[in-house]
BAMARVEX-959816 format. One record per residue (C-alpha): residue in one letter; z, y, x. Coordinates in steps of 0.2 Angstrom, whole numbers, plus 5000, padded with zeros to 4 digits. Last residue first. Layout:
# BAMARVEX-959816
aZYX/...
***
This chain:
# BAMARVEX-959816
x518950804962/x518050644966/x517550614948/x516750784945/x514950714943/x515650584930/x514250464926/x514550374910/x513850204906/x514050114890/x512550194881/x511450134896/x511849954892/x511449974874/x509850064879/x509349924890/x509449794876/x508549904864/x507149944876/x506949754880/x506749724861/x505549864857/x504449814871/x504449624867/x504049674849/x502649784855/x501849644865/x501849524850/x501049654839/x499649674852/x499249494851/x499149504832/x498049654833/x496949574846/x496649434833/x497349264836/x496749084838/x494949104844/x495449264852/x496549174864/x498149274868/x498949344883/x500549454882/x501149584894/x502649704891/x503049844903/x504649954902/x504850114912/x506450204913/x506350394918/x507350514928/x505850554939/x505350504956/x505750314959/x505550274941/x506750144935/x506149964931/x505949844917/x504649704916/x504249584901/x503049444904/x501649324897/x500449264910/x501949194921/x500949034923/x502548944918/x502649044902/x503949164895/x504349264910/x505649404913/x505449534927/x506749644934/x506249784945/x507149884959/x506149844974/x505849714988/x504149664993/x504049474991/x504749325000/x505149224984/x506749144982/x506748984971/x507548904956/x509248984956/x510148924940/x510349054927/x510548924913/x509348994901/x508049094910/x508148984925/x508249104940/x506949174952/x507749264967/x506649394977/x508249494980/x507749664974/x506249594964/x507449504953/x506349374944/x506949284927/x506149124921/x505949044904/x506649174893/x506749114875/x505849214862/x506749304848/x506149474854/x506949444871/x508049294874/x509149234889/x509549414893/x510249434911/x512049484912/x512449544930/x510649594933/x510749704917/x512349784923/x511549824940/x510049904931/x511150004921/x512150064936/x510450114945/x509850204929/x511450304927/x511550354945/x509750414944/x510250524929/x511750594937/x511750744926/x511050734908/x509550644901/x508650484904/x506750494899/x505950334891/x504250274896/x503350134887/x501950024894/x501049894884/x499749774890/x498949664877/x497849534886/x496349444878/x495649284884/x494349244898/x492649224889/x492949314873/x493949454881/x492649474894/x491249494880/x492349624872/x492549714888/x490649724890/x490449784872/x491649924875/x490749964891/x489249994880/x487849864879/x485949864878/x485749774895/x485149944903/x486750024895/x487849904903/x487149934921/x487250124917/x489050104913/x489450004928/x488550134939/x489550274932/x491150184934/x490750134951/x490350304956/x491950374948/x492950244957/x492250294974/x492750474971/x494350454961/x495350384975/x496850264978/x497450254996/x497050165011/x495450245017/x493650195023/x493850015017/x492849995001/x493350024983/x494950114977/x495750124960/x497250214952/x497250234933/x499050194931/x498750004930/x498549984948/x496949944958/x496149884974/x494449824977/x493349734990/x494449685005/x493549565016/x494349415024/x493949335041/x494949475050/x496549425041/x497149565029/x498349695037/x497549855031/x497249795013/x499049735012/x499649905017/x498449995005/x498949894990/x500849914994/x500650104997/x499750104980/x501450094971/x502149974959/x502749814968/x501449684974/x501249504968/x499349524964/x498449464979/x496849404971/x495649294981/x493849304975/x492749154969/x491849244955/x492949154942/x494449214953/x494049394950/x493949374931/x495649284929/x496449394941/x495949554932/x496549474916/x498249474925/x498349654920/x499249764933/x501149754933/x501149644948/x500149764958/x498349734963/x497249674977/x495549604977/x494949494991/x493249424996/x493149275008/x491349235011/x490649415007/x489649434990/x488049514994/x486849384986/x486249534975/x486749444959/x488449404966/x488749574972/x488249644956/x489349534946/x490849574957/x490649754954/x490249744935/x491749634932/x492849744943/x492349904935/x492749834917/x494349744923/x494949904931/x494550014917/x495449904904/x496949904915/x497050084918/x496850114899/x495150154892/x495050314881/x493950264867/x492550364858/x491750314842/x489850324842/x489550174832/x489050074847/x490650114856/x490950274866/x491750284883/x493250374891/x493750344909/x495250424919/x495250434938/x496750454949/x496750514967/x495850674963/x497350794968/x497250874951/x496950714941/x495150654938/x494350654921/x492750554917/x491750534901/x490350414899/x488750394889/x488450574885/x487650644869/x487950824875/x489050884861/x489950714860/x490250714878/x490850894877/x492150844864/x492650694874/x492950804890/x493950924880/x495050794872/x495350684887/x497050744892/x497650704875/x497450514879/x498850524892/x498650404907/x497450534915/x498950644918/x498650834919/x500150894909/x499851084905/x500351034887/x498550994884/x497551054899/x496751224898/x498051314909/x498251184923/x499551304931/x499051244948/x497351324945/x495651284954/x494551334939/x493451194932/x494451164916/x493651294905/x491951234910/x492151054905/x490750984916/x489050914912/x488250784923/x486450734921/x485950724940/x486850554944/x485750534959/x486850484973/x487150664979/x487650714961/x488950574959/x489750594976/x489750784976/x490550784958/x492050664962/x492550744979/x492550934980/x492550964961/x493850834960/x495050964968/x495951004952/x495851114937/x495850954926/x494350894936/x493350874920/x491750764918/x490450724905/x489150604910/x487350564904/x486550394909/x484950334917/x485550314935/x485150134939/x485250094958/x486749974958/x487949924972/x488650094978/x490150084989/x489250175003/x489350344993/x491150354996/x490950355015/x489650495014/x490850605004/x492250585017/x491050615031/x490350775024/x492150845022/x492550785039/x491250905046/x492251045039/x493251035055/x495151025054/x496151175058/x497251185073/x499151205075/x499951195092/x498451285098/x499551435105/x498751555093/x498951435078/x500851405082/x501051595084/x500251625067/x501451495059/x503051575067/x504151435073/x505351315066/x506751195071/x507951135058/x509751095064/x510451035047/x509550875045/x510850745040/x510150675023/x508350695030/x508650595046/x509350445035/x507850465023/x506650465038/x507350285043/x507350235024/x505550285023/x505050165037/x505750015028/x505150085011/x503250095015/x502450265020/x500850295011/x499450205021/x498250305032/x498450185046/x499450305057/x500750315043/x500650425028/x501950545021/x502050635004/x502850795000/x502950854982/x502650984969/x503251004951/x503351154939/x501451134935/x501650964926/x501450794936/x499750714940/x499750724959/x501350804964/x500450864980/x500750924998/x499950785009/x500650735025/x499850625039/x500250505053/x500050475072/x498250535070/x496750425074/x495550565068/x494650455056/x496150355051/x497250515047/x495750595039/x495350455027/x497150455021/x497050645019/x495450635010/x496250514997/x497350664992/x495850774988/x495750944998/x496251124995/x495951245009/x496251275028/x496551085032/x497751045045/x497850965062/x499650985069/x500250935086/x502050885087/x503150985099/x504651005087/x504251185084/x502451125079/x503151005067/x504251135059/x502951275058/x501651145051/x502751095037/x503051275032/x501151295032/x500951155020/x502351215009/x501451385008/x499851305004/x500551204990/x501551344983/x500851314965/x499751164965/x497951164970/x498051034983/x498651005001/x498150925017/x499050895034/x498650785048/x499950745061/x499750735080/x498950615092/x500450655104/x501650555093/x500750395098/x501950315110/x503450405103/x503150325086/x504950275082/x506150405089/x504950555091/x504050515075/x505750495066/x506450655072/x504850745067/x504950665050/x506750725048/x506250905053/x504750895041/x505950845026/x507150985030/x505751115031/x505051055015/x506751055007/x507051235014/x505351295007/x505751234990/x505751074979/x507351054969/x508950954971/x509551054986/x509351214977/x508151354973/x506651314962/x505151194961/x505251034951/x505350874961/x504550764974/x505150704991/x504350575003/x503650405003/x503250414985/x504950344979/x505950394995/x506950554999/x508150594986/x508450784982/x510250824989/x511550834976/x512650954965/x511551094969/x510051114957/x510951024942/x512551134944/x511551284946/x510451254930/x511951224919/x512951354928/x511851504923/x513251624925/x511951764925/x512751834940/x512651664948/x510751654944/x510451824951/x511451784967/x510351624970/x508751724967/x509251854979/x509951734992/x508451614993/x507551705008/x509151695018/x509351515017/x509251465035/x510351615040/x511851525032/x512951635020/x512351625003/x511551455005/x513151385012/x514251454998/x512951374986/x513151204994/x515051204994/x515051254976/x513851114971/x514850984981/x516451044973/x515851034955/x515151164944/x515651214926/x517351134930/x518351294925/x519051304942/x517351284950/x516551414939/x518051534943/x517751504961/x515851534960/x516151694950/x517451754963/x516151724977/x514851824968/x516051964965/x516551964984/x514751974990/x514251845002/x513651915019/
***
């Protein structure tokens, strides 16, 4: 029962507009409903401390289901945080979806995996409790596994779907819940919306004791034989037998020790040194810069590069905590180390991979490479020169790559998929990005280059001279305050209503709205065409007919963050790389300024309905 002093404090906070009515109602429910019994002590403590800023943000809305095909956020009490209730709520929604839309295969069950993050094992068991109570068989791993192994497992065991508990590369306070379909593909928006509807209204949550579910066979553990099969499938993508390099590697306190290391060592890369202080399986990521294990950030590589210099290594590798992303660092001929961007790494690996297939006479008749629309067009130029088809019109998110790979015509062969955020996959054994196969290809590519007397930097320079240089810039900007997602949505709507005709002093030739597929003349606004592409909240501005020079803007689907992308192509016979890069930076600064002006005019009042 809610204590009178706690109720009085809530009522006073409501009257003083420290919290709104939605947050007030939710907190009352959490204090009185049996479903939330476990959270009452923490909630009462926060109320007694009058921590209204936290409580308002934690309870004023329900965490959004979507983005990554599930939910993701920081862990704490509240409807706008990740906790056992949100996990159970998402699982009840997923169970309802499976019974409604996958009734013919629901008996195949759902696979569950989890990584080293705080509460991952608990969240996995809470998921299993709800699914089992809803009559859905659960097959789960009994310890940490790499995210791509979940995709592999769904396919291998022919499950109705899968769930992985992870927040990938986010800081320690985050965790997430990501759903996969029966093909091992992260849930696409059309299906995600169906679960989101169930999630928003899920009040009657079924659950049973986890140990009881185990004893009754409703939950079972997956055989360790699949660990061996997962490693074996990654080894199959090998295209080169050279092994004469030294490698420095760090799993950033994650599960790459169970995927990346075995693949490298079992295929003969014996000279691998690891960053000892980052080898522990620890969700706090204690020895990672700012505890932020994202391979997109150069600071993450410091310890690995230091080790590489000490050992005279030719290649530095880092995998993020759930081992679905791979970061690559390499030295040039002068011994200066460079962290490759996701785009640079993709081009380097693809050029090697395609070269080797051609040299070995192993290129399939209709090879296909799949990338997102924000991944460098240099990859298209390279791949097409080898006769490969490139599917490159996809929205951000590896789910789109996995889905296209799954549904290719039978006469086409999927070779490689990538996105600019250090996500890659080779081969057909699973439908998500994975550090395992990418690490193998990166190692073989570096060996291949070394045996030609070159570094990976030299290979990239050769590629730039042959195909042209692309400057690809990405800028992230956090949106602050309450109603951050509402702010971003409103700002995007305003931008759509008043599309810029000029960015950085250069006239816009065409503007593409990915929500509608409409392409408009950059000056008159006349509708030129409507493209049948995946729909998502992104605006793209093009400055050439071939769309090789572009600016893109989109809100993050999981964080209160705007993302800006600028892509400029230059001929190195006419311009230096620095000059091309300056153009890209000018584009970036201009679109950020345009959007900031729009954002400054937007005020979201979370008390407006009261």
